[in-house]
NUSEDREN-803214 format. One record per residue (C-alpha): residue in one letter; x, y, z. Coordinates in steps of 0.5 Angstrom, whole numbers, plus 500, padded with zeros to 3 digits. Last residue first. Layout:
# residues N
aXYZ...
This chain:
# residues 498
g794744524a798743518l802749519d804747526e807741523v811746519y814750525r815743528t820741523l823747523l825747530r827740530v832741525g834748527m841746531g844740528t850741533a856740529g862740533k864738540g859734544q852737545l846734549m850733555g857735557d856741554g861741548s867745547d867748540d860748539w857749532a850751529p849755534g853761533a852762526i845760526d842766523i834765521h831769516a823769515w819771509p812772507v812773500d812780497a819779493t824775497f830778494e831785497r829781504l836778504f840785504m835787510g837780513a845782512i844789515v841786521t846781522g852786521a848792526e854796525r861793524g863798517k857801514g854795510i856789506n853786499k852792495l846794492d843796485a849797482v855803481s854808487s851802492d846803497l846797502h847802509d841806506r836801508y838802515e832807517d827802514p828798520l829790520p828788527l831782531r827776534w831772538i831764537a832758542e832751540g828748546t823744542a816747544e819754545a822754538a816752534a812758538e818763536l818760529g810761528a811768531l816770526v811767520d805771523d809777523d812777516s818781513g823777517m828777523v831771527a837771531a840764533v841763541k846758544n852760541g853767542l847772542a850779539i857777538v855770535q850774530a855779528g860773526t854773520l851768516t851761518a844760514v837758515d832761510v824761511i820762505a812762506d805761503p809759496e809764490s813759486e817765484a819767491a823761491y828763485a829770488l830766495a835762492d839767488a840771494l842765498v848765494l850772495r848772502g853767504e858770500a860776505d867774505t868777498n867783501l865789496v861785492e857790488v850787487t845787481k838786481g835782475n831777480r836771479h842775481t847780477l854780480v858786480d866786481s868791486v872786490r874780486i870774484a875768484d878765477g885767479s884763485v881763492m876759494n868760496e865753495a858753493l852749494a845753495l840748498l833749496a828745500t821745498v815743503k808741501v804741508k800735510v805732515g807725514l812724519e817721515a816727510v817732515a823729517t826729510v824736509a827738516a834734514l835738507v833744511t839743516a844741512a843747507g844751513a850748516m853749509d858753513m860748518k867746514m869753516t871751523t878752522m878757517g878763522s885760525s888761518p886768517k880770512l882772505s878777502v880774495g875768497g873768505t876761505d869758506f868751505t862747503i858754503g851751503k846756505g839753506v832755503l826752506m820753502v813752505h807751501t800750504k794746502a796739502r791734499p796729497p803730500n808734496y815733499s821737494v828737494e831742490v839742489l843749487r850747485p857750484p863748480e869744483s875747481s873753485g874761484q867760480g863758486v861765489g860768482a855762480i851762486g850770486g849770478f843765478g841768471g838761469d843760464l849761468l845756474a843751468k850750466e853750473d849744475h842745477v840739481k833736482v830731487k823729489l822725495r822718497a826718503n831714500k831718494a832725498i838722501e841719495e840726491v843729497r849725496k850727489a849734491l854734496a859731491p858736486p859742491r865739495k863734501g869730502a874735502p870739506p871734512e864731514n862735521v856738518l854733514d854728520r851733524t845734519l844727519v844726527t838732527a834728522r835721525l833724532t827728529i825721526e826717533g823722537r816721533e817713534l819714541g813719543a808714540k811708544v811712550d803713549a802706547h805703553k801708558c805712563g801712570q808710574g813710569g813707562l820704560l824706554a829701552v836704549t840699545g847699544l850706546s856710544p860716547a867717544d873717549a875710546a875712539k880709535s881709528r878715528y875718521t868716521t868717528f863723529a860722536y852721538a850718545g848725548l844726542g841719542a839720549g836726549e832725543v829719545v828722552a824728549e820724545a818720551r816726555g812729549p808722548v807722556p804729555a808735559e809737566v815733568l816731576d811725574g810719571p818719568v820715562v824710565i830709561a833702560l841702557d844697553s852698553d857700547k861704552s858705560a852709561a854716563r854720556a847716555a845719562a847726561a843726554s837723558a838729563r838734557r832732554l828732561a830739562h827741555v821737557d820741564p824741570d822746576e829746579g834741576l833735572g838730576v840723574v839717578l843711575a841704577l847699576p847691576a841691571k837685573a835688579r836686587g843683585r846689589t843694585p849699585i847706585r851711581a849718581v848723575q848730575g845733569a841739572k842739579g838733583e843734589f847728589r852729595l853721594a851720602e845725600l844720594e844714599a840717604a834719599l835712596d834708603v835701600r830695599l832695591s824695590k823700595g829705591l826703585a819706587a822712590a826713583d819712579a815717584g820722582l825723588e826731590i832732593g833738598d828743601t827747595g827741590k832739585a829734581a830726581f830721575v830714573v835710569v837703568a844700567a847694564v841691561d836686563v829690564e826686571t827691576a825698572s819694570h818691564k813693558r818695553s819701548e825700543f831704541a837703537p843707538m845712533
């Protein structure tokens, strides 16, 4: 992650490898921002003509390189396209494109645009920081050479025309917090499975929580068995590394609202005895993305000082094949006393979440939100850019939708129709863990989870597709973990504080 700082320099005075300004795609050609036009004037070039000669149209993420010919301290100016009718989300993506276009390990200056984007200046600066930081992200822990990976040294934010330095600095500081949290999630999800088996990951979470001055409690395998967490214990019993339930708490003074965030933390998923094909396991180190997301969100909320009590529950287990693994037709007893017939051991995420949700409901919080890479059906329905959301409370759902709109992390509401409840009926237990064939898989999984939320307002976010990107988009996202949901949850909790 690059270092960020705000400077009062002009675009020609800042001593960096490249300085970035923005342009949009207008109806009649390139729409130069006021900052880009001013830079062109200072460089004594017809910037619009230069850009036309380079066939630059202002498309989203398009980058034009303009030499400054000694008329600025930065030898290169990057003009980055925002696309048509740009908003703050376009600015975030364009800033990521700028970071990827910059020379490796160099310093970069980005002019927070004074026009083109209708948003408060702090919001624009925040988007620039998030975009540049995520665009420069690469997971290189296990690479001896990473010549193809993006990286930056320092990113300096300059205020564009009409932008107050104090507003730029405020947006930068907030953007750094949400960026660090998103990067934390990406790092945890990208970590190979051998490095984050449940006990090891629980210890890592303890360190993270303590560094963030958060209270942390780890329920080990004995505590899980004694406490009636049959789902987490059952899923984890096939592994030589036992499961954990980790509780991370942020409790600020005078908080009047309590939110529980619950995350699925399957550190590796073979499918159990309902074994996945080998190709289906290649990305299963990401099956703990929900747990990483709620952990990162509570650290961000704490760093921002939001006056809302937040408890994150990370249900950690490794779904392995062994002589001790749960079998198809086994019955598990969950924390709230409900029994579940396991008809597919590869539908394990809902089993660990069921215990965590029941445990969360016991505290009678104002809301519970769970996040999970739960169903392949979500990917089929909504792809890898839009998460599914469903729940029992319209206010919680509307709050999440508003947060999604504000952060650009897309979600789409799905129903939980009572007519489908019989899909979960079992002849030997209270419930079964799968529905009828391939029908409404994401919805049925949501209905299963609802059975463990008591009467607490609750919502479920399925990030099976958006948590991971096999190819990357050349801007915000490289190949691998995305960190989707961290900024959304953080904004949701902030909005609750008013």
